[in-house]
C-alpha positions as a Markdown table, in Angstrom:
| # | Residue | x | y | z |
|---|---|---|---|---|
| 1 | Met | 9.4 | -31.7 | 86.8 |
| 2 | Gln | 13.1 | -31.8 | 87.4 |
| 3 | Gly | 15.5 | -29.5 | 85.4 |
| 4 | Val | 13.0 | -26.8 | 84.8 |
| 5 | Ile | 14.4 | -23.3 | 85.5 |
| 6 | Phe | 12.2 | -21.4 | 88.0 |
| 7 | Glu | 9.6 | -19.3 | 86.2 |
| 8 | Met | 8.7 | -17.2 | 89.3 |
| 9 | Asp | 9.7 | -13.6 | 89.8 |
| 10 | Arg | 12.6 | -13.8 | 92.2 |
| 11 | Thr | 12.3 | -10.1 | 93.0 |
| 12 | Glu | 8.7 | -10.6 | 94.1 |
| 13 | Leu | 9.7 | -13.7 | 96.0 |
| 14 | Val | 12.3 | -11.7 | 98.0 |
| 15 | Lys | 9.7 | -9.0 | 98.8 |
| 16 | Val | 7.2 | -11.6 | 100.0 |
| 17 | Leu | 9.8 | -13.4 | 102.1 |
| 18 | Glu | 11.1 | -10.1 | 103.7 |
| 19 | Ala | 7.6 | -8.8 | 104.4 |
| 20 | Ala | 6.4 | -12.1 | 105.9 |
| 21 | Ala | 9.5 | -12.5 | 108.1 |
| 22 | Ala | 9.3 | -8.9 | 109.3 |
| 23 | Val | 5.7 | -9.4 | 110.5 |
| 24 | Arg | 7.1 | -12.1 | 112.8 |
| 25 | Gly | 10.0 | -10.0 | 114.0 |
| 26 | Cys | 12.4 | -12.0 | 111.8 |
| 27 | Ala | 14.7 | -11.4 | 108.9 |
| 28 | Val | 15.8 | -13.5 | 105.9 |
| 29 | Ala | 19.3 | -14.6 | 106.5 |
| 30 | Ala | 19.8 | -16.8 | 103.5 |
| 31 | Leu | 17.9 | -17.7 | 100.3 |
| 32 | Asp | 19.2 | -20.6 | 98.2 |
| 33 | Phe | 17.8 | -22.0 | 94.9 |
| 34 | Asp | 18.4 | -25.5 | 93.7 |
| 35 | Glu | 17.7 | -25.1 | 90.0 |
| 36 | Asp | 18.0 | -28.8 | 89.3 |
| 37 | Asp | 15.2 | -29.8 | 91.6 |
| 38 | Asn | 13.3 | -26.4 | 91.8 |
| 39 | Val | 13.8 | -26.2 | 95.6 |
| 40 | Ile | 13.8 | -22.9 | 97.5 |
| 41 | Asp | 15.6 | -23.0 | 100.8 |
| 42 | Val | 15.0 | -20.1 | 103.1 |
| 43 | Thr | 16.8 | -19.4 | 106.5 |
| 44 | Ile | 15.3 | -16.8 | 108.8 |
| 45 | Thr | 16.7 | -15.3 | 112.0 |
| 46 | Lys | 15.2 | -13.3 | 114.9 |
| 47 | Glu | 17.2 | -10.5 | 116.5 |
| 48 | Gly | 17.4 | -11.1 | 120.3 |
| 49 | Gly | 15.4 | -14.3 | 120.2 |
| 50 | Ala | 14.9 | -17.7 | 118.8 |
| 51 | Val | 13.0 | -18.5 | 115.6 |
| 52 | Asn | 10.1 | -20.8 | 116.4 |
| 53 | Leu | 8.0 | -23.1 | 114.3 |
| 54 | Gly | 5.2 | -20.5 | 114.0 |
| 55 | Asp | 7.7 | -18.1 | 112.5 |
| 56 | Cys | 8.7 | -20.6 | 109.9 |
| 57 | Glu | 5.1 | -21.6 | 109.1 |
| 58 | Ser | 4.1 | -18.0 | 108.7 |
| 59 | Val | 6.8 | -17.3 | 106.2 |
| 60 | His | 6.1 | -20.6 | 104.4 |
| 61 | Arg | 2.4 | -19.8 | 104.1 |
| 62 | Ala | 3.0 | -16.3 | 102.8 |
| 63 | Val | 5.0 | -17.7 | 99.9 |
| 64 | Leu | 2.4 | -20.4 | 99.2 |
| 65 | Ala | -0.3 | -17.7 | 99.1 |
| 66 | Ala | 1.7 | -15.6 | 96.7 |
| 67 | Phe | 3.0 | -18.3 | 94.4 |
| 68 | Asp | 0.9 | -21.2 | 93.2 |
| 69 | Arg | 3.0 | -24.4 | 93.5 |
| 70 | Asp | 1.1 | -26.1 | 90.7 |
| 71 | Val | 1.9 | -23.2 | 88.4 |
| 72 | Glu | 5.4 | -22.4 | 89.6 |
| 73 | Asp | 6.5 | -26.0 | 90.2 |
| 74 | Tyr | 8.7 | -25.5 | 93.3 |
| 75 | Ala | 9.4 | -27.0 | 96.7 |
| 76 | Leu | 9.9 | -24.7 | 99.7 |
| 77 | Thr | 11.7 | -25.1 | 103.0 |
| 78 | Val | 11.8 | -22.4 | 105.7 |
| 79 | Gly | 14.1 | -23.0 | 108.7 |
| 80 | Ser | 16.3 | -21.2 | 111.1 |
| 81 | Ala | 20.1 | -21.0 | 111.6 |
| 82 | Gly | 21.1 | -23.3 | 114.3 |
| 83 | Ile | 22.5 | -26.7 | 114.9 |
| 84 | Ser | 23.1 | -29.0 | 112.0 |
| 85 | Gly | 21.0 | -32.1 | 111.3 |
| 86 | Ala | 23.8 | -34.3 | 112.5 |
| 87 | Glu | 24.1 | -32.3 | 115.7 |
| 88 | Ala | 20.4 | -32.6 | 116.2 |
| 89 | Asp | 20.5 | -36.4 | 115.7 |
| 90 | Ala | 23.3 | -36.8 | 118.2 |
| 91 | Leu | 21.5 | -34.7 | 120.7 |
| 92 | Leu | 18.3 | -36.7 | 120.3 |
| 93 | Lys | 20.3 | -40.0 | 120.7 |
| 94 | Glu | 22.0 | -38.6 | 123.8 |
| 95 | Met | 18.6 | -37.7 | 125.3 |
| 96 | Glu | 17.2 | -41.2 | 124.5 |
| 97 | Asp | 20.2 | -42.8 | 126.1 |
| 98 | Asn | 19.6 | -40.9 | 129.3 |
| 99 | Asp | 16.0 | -42.0 | 129.6 |
């Protein structure tokens, strides 16, 4: 349902995110809320290494386990700092052109 203000405990959310990221050797770099669409966007980083898909999945699953999406009514994305979507698209096109 659009336009509903988040009901979840944001302090608890931050605790869950930080703990889940730490288990994977990561840290939460950014946490953004889109109140209009109930979207939570999390960016994680890893000191001295690259964040991988397993890191993102682990953090994502920890939040899903702690907050019922049917009750809290939210969407969640977990990603890493890196190249933008436009840069990724250009890189993929360049790789395809070289094949």
